[in-house]
VEXDO-307128 format. One line per 3 residues: number of its first residue (from 1); their letters; for each residue x, y, z of N, C-alpha, C, O, CB. Coordinates in nm, 4 decimals. Each point is the difference from the previous one (the first is absolute). Glycine has a CB too. Layout:
<nodes>
NUM> A> X,Y,Z,X,Y,Z,X,Y,Z,X,Y,Z,X,Y,Z  ...;
</nodes>
This chain:
<nodes>
1> MQD> 5.2380,4.4194,1.3759,0.0388,-0.1378,0.0018,-0.0803,-0.0808,-0.1021,0.0549,-0.0866,-0.0681,0.0081,0.1106,0.3091  -0.1930,0.0045,-0.2513,-0.0848,-0.0726,-0.0945,0.0429,0.0247,-0.1448,-0.0058,-0.0908,-0.0829,-0.1833,0.1067,0.2463  0.2320,0.1067,-0.1937,0.0468,0.0309,-0.1348,0.1243,-0.0826,-0.0335,0.0101,-0.0565,-0.1089,-0.1042,0.2898,0.1289;
4> LLS> 0.1874,-0.2397,0.0732,0.1212,-0.0785,-0.0210,-0.0334,-0.1471,-0.0190,0.0555,-0.0652,-0.0885,0.0741,0.2297,0.2251  -0.2182,-0.2167,-0.0562,-0.0408,-0.1402,-0.0113,-0.0698,-0.0266,-0.1334,0.0243,-0.1026,-0.0635,-0.0474,0.0911,0.3133  -0.0624,0.1028,-0.2916,-0.0687,-0.0157,-0.1294,0.1003,-0.0021,-0.1147,-0.0124,-0.0802,-0.0925,-0.1901,0.1962,0.1856;
7> RFK> 0.3012,-0.0284,-0.0868,0.1015,0.0038,-0.1055,0.0839,-0.1275,0.0004,0.0360,-0.0509,-0.1061,-0.0292,0.3012,0.1228  0.0246,-0.3023,0.1025,0.0752,-0.1251,0.0105,-0.0770,-0.1144,-0.0646,0.0581,-0.0819,-0.0713,0.0492,0.1635,0.2831  -0.2366,-0.0874,-0.1873,-0.0827,-0.1086,-0.0524,-0.0054,-0.0010,-0.1527,-0.0264,-0.1045,-0.0595,-0.1086,0.1162,0.2680;
10> TLP> 0.1592,0.1012,-0.2724,-0.0040,0.0048,-0.1459,0.1296,-0.0480,-0.0649,0.0039,-0.0222,-0.1211,-0.1633,0.2106,0.1407  0.2654,-0.2046,0.0596,0.1278,-0.0440,-0.0555,-0.0056,-0.1464,-0.0415,-0.0715,-0.0790,0.0615,0.1894,0.2468,0.0815  -0.0432,-0.2047,-0.2471,0.0121,-0.1431,-0.0320,0.0806,-0.0697,0.1103,0.0705,0.0652,0.0770,-0.0827,-0.0162,-0.3272;
13> GDQ> 0.0010,-0.1805,0.2569,0.0629,-0.0782,0.1063,0.1485,0.0251,0.0182,0.0469,0.0124,0.1132,-0.2161,-0.1807,-0.1578  0.2442,0.1761,-0.0650,0.1446,0.0198,0.0134,0.0333,0.1369,0.0584,0.0973,0.0136,0.0741,-0.0624,-0.1667,-0.2680  -0.1144,0.2542,0.1613,0.0232,0.1324,0.0565,-0.0430,0.0062,0.1468,0.0604,0.0721,0.0793,-0.0920,0.0276,-0.3074;
16> KLA> -0.0718,-0.1744,0.2640,-0.0393,-0.0082,0.1411,0.1140,-0.0599,0.0819,0.0330,0.0497,0.1076,-0.2763,-0.0745,-0.1728  0.3028,-0.0823,0.0135,0.1103,-0.0649,0.0690,0.1197,0.0941,0.0130,0.0618,0.0075,0.1062,-0.1408,-0.2292,-0.1928  0.1117,0.2932,-0.0205,0.1107,0.0953,0.0048,-0.0262,0.1093,0.1033,0.0907,0.0399,0.0731,-0.0418,-0.0868,-0.3147;
19> FMK> -0.1722,0.0947,0.2475,-0.0360,0.1020,0.0985,0.0154,-0.0537,0.1419,0.0549,0.0672,0.0873,-0.2142,0.0350,-0.2522  0.1102,-0.2242,0.1869,0.0071,-0.0583,0.1337,0.1443,-0.0189,0.0444,0.0319,0.0207,0.1171,-0.2499,-0.1354,-0.1578  0.3058,0.0757,-0.0516,0.1418,-0.0157,0.0336,0.0601,0.1328,0.0435,0.0760,0.0053,0.0968,-0.0581,-0.1946,-0.2600;
22> EAM> -0.0511,0.2952,0.0930,0.0509,0.1331,0.0358,-0.0581,0.0472,0.1326,0.0721,0.0550,0.0833,-0.0466,-0.0007,-0.3264  -0.1544,-0.0750,0.2632,-0.0660,0.0451,0.1231,0.0482,-0.0785,0.1211,-0.0006,0.0515,0.1117,-0.1993,0.0139,-0.2459  0.2416,-0.1892,0.1128,0.0439,-0.0848,0.1101,0.1179,0.0613,0.0759,0.0098,-0.0152,0.1217,-0.0897,-0.1836,-0.2499;
25> IDM> 0.1672,0.2664,0.0585,0.1153,0.0633,0.0637,-0.0470,0.1032,0.1023,0.0465,0.0006,0.1139,0.0920,-0.0374,-0.3222  -0.2298,0.1232,0.1679,-0.0526,0.1014,0.0919,-0.0802,-0.0629,0.1127,0.0063,0.0455,0.1142,-0.0128,0.1174,-0.3022  -0.0683,-0.2668,0.1564,-0.0794,-0.0666,0.1024,0.0904,-0.0591,0.1082,-0.0304,0.0108,0.1188,-0.1473,-0.0615,-0.2897;
28> MEI> 0.2870,-0.0108,0.1311,0.0908,-0.0599,0.0980,0.0631,0.1056,0.0891,0.0215,-0.0241,0.1188,0.0243,-0.1616,-0.2783  -0.0161,0.3021,0.1039,0.0546,0.1084,0.0819,-0.1018,0.0428,0.1055,0.0355,0.0207,0.1160,0.1060,0.0570,-0.3099  -0.2661,-0.0648,0.1541,-0.1060,0.0384,0.0939,-0.0170,-0.1087,0.1055,-0.0061,0.0300,0.1192,-0.1109,0.1034,-0.2992;
31> FSS> 0.1092,-0.2591,0.1373,-0.0206,-0.1102,0.0924,0.1158,-0.0151,0.0977,-0.0215,-0.0274,0.1181,-0.1139,-0.0860,-0.2923  0.2582,0.1312,0.1257,0.1155,-0.0200,0.0876,0.0123,0.1095,0.1053,0.0625,-0.0210,0.1040,0.0524,-0.0946,-0.2917  -0.1736,0.2321,0.1620,0.0085,0.1079,0.0984,-0.0915,-0.0247,0.1194,0.0225,0.0546,0.1080,0.0339,0.1032,-0.2925;
34> NPQ> -0.1605,-0.2407,0.1653,-0.0918,-0.0298,0.1101,-0.0649,-0.1370,-0.0228,-0.1163,-0.0087,-0.0394,0.0722,0.2567,0.0750  0.1208,-0.3552,-0.0102,-0.0514,-0.1353,-0.0281,-0.1284,-0.0350,0.0754,-0.0858,-0.0701,-0.0538,0.3195,0.0037,0.0125  -0.2477,0.1144,0.1652,-0.1206,-0.0321,0.0767,-0.1244,0.0598,-0.0661,-0.1050,-0.0640,-0.0061,0.2426,0.0558,0.2168;
37> KMM> -0.1245,0.1309,-0.2597,-0.1127,0.0638,-0.0675,-0.0339,-0.0763,-0.1285,-0.1171,-0.0199,-0.0326,0.1831,0.2448,0.1295  0.0373,-0.2667,-0.1686,-0.0212,-0.0762,-0.1232,-0.0773,-0.1274,0.0293,-0.0966,-0.0323,-0.0692,0.3080,0.1263,-0.0273  -0.1686,-0.1661,0.1990,-0.0680,-0.1246,0.0339,-0.1444,0.0270,0.0422,-0.0913,-0.0728,-0.0391,0.3112,-0.0278,0.1089;
40> AEM> -0.2398,0.2038,0.0090,-0.1340,0.0306,0.0509,-0.0952,0.0426,-0.1105,-0.1189,-0.0312,0.0055,0.2217,0.0974,0.2100  -0.0521,0.0049,-0.3159,-0.0868,0.0523,-0.1057,-0.0062,-0.0890,-0.1229,-0.1069,-0.0170,-0.0585,0.1593,0.2421,0.1410  0.0594,-0.2817,-0.1223,0.0042,-0.0715,-0.1273,-0.0399,-0.1469,0.0086,-0.0634,-0.0523,-0.0917,0.2399,0.2086,0.0263;
43> MPA> -0.1404,-0.2228,0.1737,-0.0320,-0.1425,0.0074,-0.1502,-0.0271,-0.0006,-0.0447,-0.0882,-0.0733,0.2563,0.0557,0.1982  -0.2906,0.1044,-0.0467,-0.1450,-0.0256,-0.0082,-0.0551,0.0280,-0.1404,-0.0863,-0.0732,-0.0485,0.0667,0.1316,0.2920  0.0688,0.0460,-0.3077,-0.0461,0.0323,-0.1355,0.0406,-0.1109,-0.0969,-0.0797,-0.0409,-0.0845,0.0967,0.2881,0.1348;
46> SMN> 0.1063,-0.2957,-0.0383,0.0474,-0.1079,-0.0876,-0.0815,-0.1270,0.0203,-0.0366,-0.0674,-0.0964,0.2667,0.1659,0.1018  -0.2580,-0.1306,0.1196,-0.0782,-0.1201,0.0293,-0.1416,0.0113,-0.0574,-0.0533,-0.0974,-0.0533,0.1888,0.0621,0.2626  -0.1957,0.1525,-0.1985,-0.1343,0.0203,-0.0553,-0.0009,-0.0157,-0.1512,-0.0923,-0.0593,-0.0558,0.0403,0.2129,0.2449;
49> VMK> 0.1548,-0.1004,-0.2561,0.0080,-0.0129,-0.1454,0.0143,-0.1465,-0.0384,-0.0692,-0.0482,-0.0896,0.1730,0.2769,0.0720  -0.0140,-0.2996,0.0854,0.0197,-0.1418,-0.0309,-0.1293,-0.0786,0.0195,-0.0368,-0.0811,-0.0850,0.2774,0.1006,0.1533  -0.3091,0.0039,0.0422,-0.1251,-0.0719,0.0261,-0.1066,0.0347,-0.1035,-0.0748,-0.0875,-0.0436,0.1298,0.0849,0.2878;
52> SKG> -0.0623,0.1301,-0.2837,-0.1024,0.0400,-0.0973,0.0263,-0.0599,-0.1378,-0.0922,-0.0129,-0.0807,0.0596,0.2251,0.2083  0.1570,-0.2486,-0.1549,0.0353,-0.0611,-0.1283,0.0091,-0.1519,0.0090,0.0417,-0.0662,-0.0951,0.0812,0.2742,0.0363  -0.1624,-0.2630,0.1744,-0.0018,-0.1450,0.0165,0.1367,-0.0612,0.0228,0.0180,-0.1197,-0.0227,-0.2162,0.1182,-0.1192;
55> MDP> 0.2949,0.0801,0.1861,0.1334,-0.0525,0.0253,0.0125,-0.0405,0.1463,-0.0487,0.0695,0.0891,0.1440,0.0750,-0.2724  -0.0309,-0.2553,0.2063,0.0266,-0.0465,0.1353,0.1297,0.0660,0.0473,0.1053,-0.0241,-0.0589,-0.2252,-0.1991,0.0174  0.1149,0.3061,0.1467,0.1206,0.0697,0.0461,0.1153,-0.0943,0.0339,0.1158,0.0328,-0.0259,-0.2641,0.1449,0.1129;
58> EKM> 0.1186,-0.2939,-0.0296,0.1060,-0.0945,0.0336,0.0634,-0.0589,-0.1252,0.1212,-0.0208,-0.0047,-0.2392,-0.0320,0.2180  0.0364,0.0262,-0.3144,0.0537,-0.0512,-0.1256,0.0862,0.1068,-0.0668,0.1054,-0.0308,-0.0557,-0.3057,-0.1206,0.0281  0.1556,0.2768,0.0331,0.0775,0.1101,-0.0578,0.1351,0.0126,0.0705,0.1027,0.0183,-0.0654,-0.3163,0.1022,0.0050;
61> QSM> 0.2138,-0.1302,0.1921,0.1243,0.0088,0.0764,0.0933,-0.1144,-0.0385,0.1202,0.0207,-0.0162,-0.2424,0.0912,0.2066  0.0681,-0.2310,-0.2048,0.0802,-0.1147,-0.0398,0.0600,0.0197,-0.1390,0.1167,-0.0320,-0.0226,-0.2611,-0.1146,0.1649  0.0645,0.1993,-0.2355,0.0503,0.0265,-0.1357,0.1149,0.1003,0.0035,0.1005,-0.0169,-0.0690,-0.3289,-0.0307,-0.0250;
64> MKN> 0.2122,0.1526,0.1754,0.1039,0.1034,0.0097,0.1298,-0.0594,0.0562,0.1087,0.0313,-0.0488,-0.2869,0.1456,0.0820  0.1671,-0.2618,0.0684,0.1175,-0.0635,0.0571,0.0697,-0.0867,-0.1036,0.1227,0.0010,-0.0098,-0.2306,0.0026,0.2353  0.0304,-0.0785,-0.3024,0.0570,-0.0863,-0.1034,0.0703,0.0810,-0.1084,0.1047,-0.0410,-0.0502,-0.2840,-0.1265,0.0962;
67> MMG> 0.1234,0.2804,-0.0817,0.0605,0.0849,-0.1032,0.1315,0.0604,0.0487,0.0936,0.0187,-0.0778,-0.3223,0.0326,-0.0121  0.2345,-0.0210,0.2192,0.1194,0.0633,0.0555,0.1114,-0.1004,0.0283,0.1134,0.0386,0.0280,-0.2600,0.1357,0.0708  0.1143,-0.3011,-0.1062,0.1016,-0.1031,0.0201,0.0089,-0.0407,0.1377,0.0810,-0.0863,0.0338,0.0411,0.1709,-0.2158;
</nodes>
């Protein structure tokens, strides 16, 4: 896993975005097969990342809602 992450970090921004778009399809398949597990494992990790980067989770949620219309 660390090797894959290291290789991802070396990509330029546009290639990182392209990779994330492709990976998102597989991630959604995994998440949809067991939504409770996804919530239990991913939400705490997401919240920790947001807090460590100084992001307000409520503000992020509001931004996402605004983007989705």
